[in-house]
N, C-alpha and C positions, 0 to 999 in steps of 0.2 A: 189221228185223223178220224178214227171211229167216233170219238167224242163229238167232234165237230159235225160229222155226218149225222149223228144221232140228234144233235141240237137242231140241225137244218130239216131233217126228214122224219125224225122220230126214232126212238131207240129200237123199235121193232121193225123199222123199214129194212128192205133188203140191202140198201146202200150201207146202213149202219151195221148190219149183221154179217156181211161178207168177211170171211177170215182171210182169204187170198183172192186176188183178182188177176185175170188175164189182162194184157194191154188193152184189148177191146172193151173189157168191162170197166177198166179205169177211165177210158175215154168217155164211155157212156155216163159214168158217175160224174166226171168232171164237167161234162156238158150240162147235166142236171144242176150242178152247183152254179154254173154260170147263169142258168135260167133263174135260179133262186136269187142270186145276187142282183140280177136285173130287176126282178120284182121288188126287192128291198130298195133299190135305188129309186124306182118309180114311186114307191110309197113314202119315201123319207127324204128325198133330195128335191128341194124346190129351188131352182136356179135358172140361169139364162140358157138360151139355146146352144150357144157355143160350148158351154160347160157340159151340157147334156150330150152334145155331139162327141166331145173328147172322151167322156166316160163310156159312151156307147162304142166308140172306136176301140177302146181297150178291151171291152168285152168281146167285140167282134174279132179282134186280133187273137185273143185267147181261144175263141171258138174255131177260128181258121187253123190255128196251130194243131188242133186235135185231128185235123185231116192228114197230118204228117206222121211218119213213124217216130221221129225224134221230136215229140211235141213239147217237152218240158221247157226248153228255152223260150219258145214263142208264147206258151201259156203263161209262164212266169212274167214275161215282159208285158203282156196284156194286162194281167192283174196288177203289176207294179204301176202301169200307167193309170189304171183306175184308182189305185190307192193314192198316188200323188195328186191326181186331179181332184179327188174328194177333199184333199187337204188344201186345195186352192188352185194349183196350176201344175202342169207337167214341166219339170225343170229341163233346161237346155243349156248345158255348159260346153257345147262343142267348140265354140270359138274362144273359150277361156285360155289364157296364157298361164304359164306356170307362176309360181310364187305364192305368197300368202293369200288366203281367201279373204274376200271383203267381209265386212261385218254382216251384210245381208245375204251372204252366199246361200244359206239354207232357207231363206224366206221364200214362201210361195204365195205371197200376198199381192202380187202385181195386178192381178185381175179380180180377185175376190179373196176373202179370208174366212176361215172357219171360226165361228163363235158358238160355243155351247151354252145353253141356258137350261136351268132346271127350275121347274115350278115346285111348289111346296110338296105336292104328292110325289114327285120324282125324287126330291131330297129325302123324303121319308123312305121310299123304296130303296134308294141307294144306301141309306144308313142301315136298313134291315139286311140288305144284301151283303154289306161289309161285315156285319156280324155273323151271317151264315157262312161266308167264305173264310172269315178269319183274317182278312187283310183289309186295312192295316190292323195290327193287334190293338185291341181295345180293353180298357179296364173292366168293363161290364158289358154283357151281351145287350145290344139295343132292344131286342124283343123283350127281355126282362125289364129294361127301363120303361118301355112302353106299357107293359103290364102294371108296373108300379105306378106310373102316371095315371093310368085308368083306375087303379085301386084308390088313389088319392083324390082324383078329380072326376071320376065317372067317364062315360063315353061321349058326353056332350061337347067337350072342348075339341077344337079343330086340330088338324095336323100341324098347322102353323103354331098353335099354342103349345103343342107337345114339343116341337123343335126348339122353341124358345126356352122351355123348361129344360130340355135335354142340354142345350148349349150352356145354360146357367149351372146345371148340376154336374155335367160331364164336359167341361170346357176343353180339356186335352183330347178327349175322344172326338168331340165335334170338330176340333181343328185338324185332327189326324185324317178325318174323312173328307172334310170340305176345305182344306187349305189350298 
């Protein structure tokens, strides 16, 4: 949790530095987390009003849960609602009868669907991040490959040209990252 709080608020923030917290301190921290999530949703999710409303209702449910002594179940439900809704829709299997699940049981695409797209710059950043993180395992560090490409071709070629070169020279690594 300290790593996540450090990523959200900075490694030197009081939220990231707390060693132990009282229940009141946890509630305050979790409330700040909800505000950050809401800001990220506002900045990154472009969708219809119904979708926005369901996401906001999940954040509100989590915030309301923090008014209770036993807040974890409600907080978790609110964030679970946000998570599912960001994937497309909040599932509702209350009327489901027993037996085998249908092929589309886990599909959340009735109202909308998630489609991720990466531009060239994002693919380059992803490739470099994979090398830094070490996952998936690669035969050569992408940063070293980029340096080699620059040594061979200078700094004028575009990111797209580097990615084409990388795909040609490191096809298994490219496939491991972008399969």
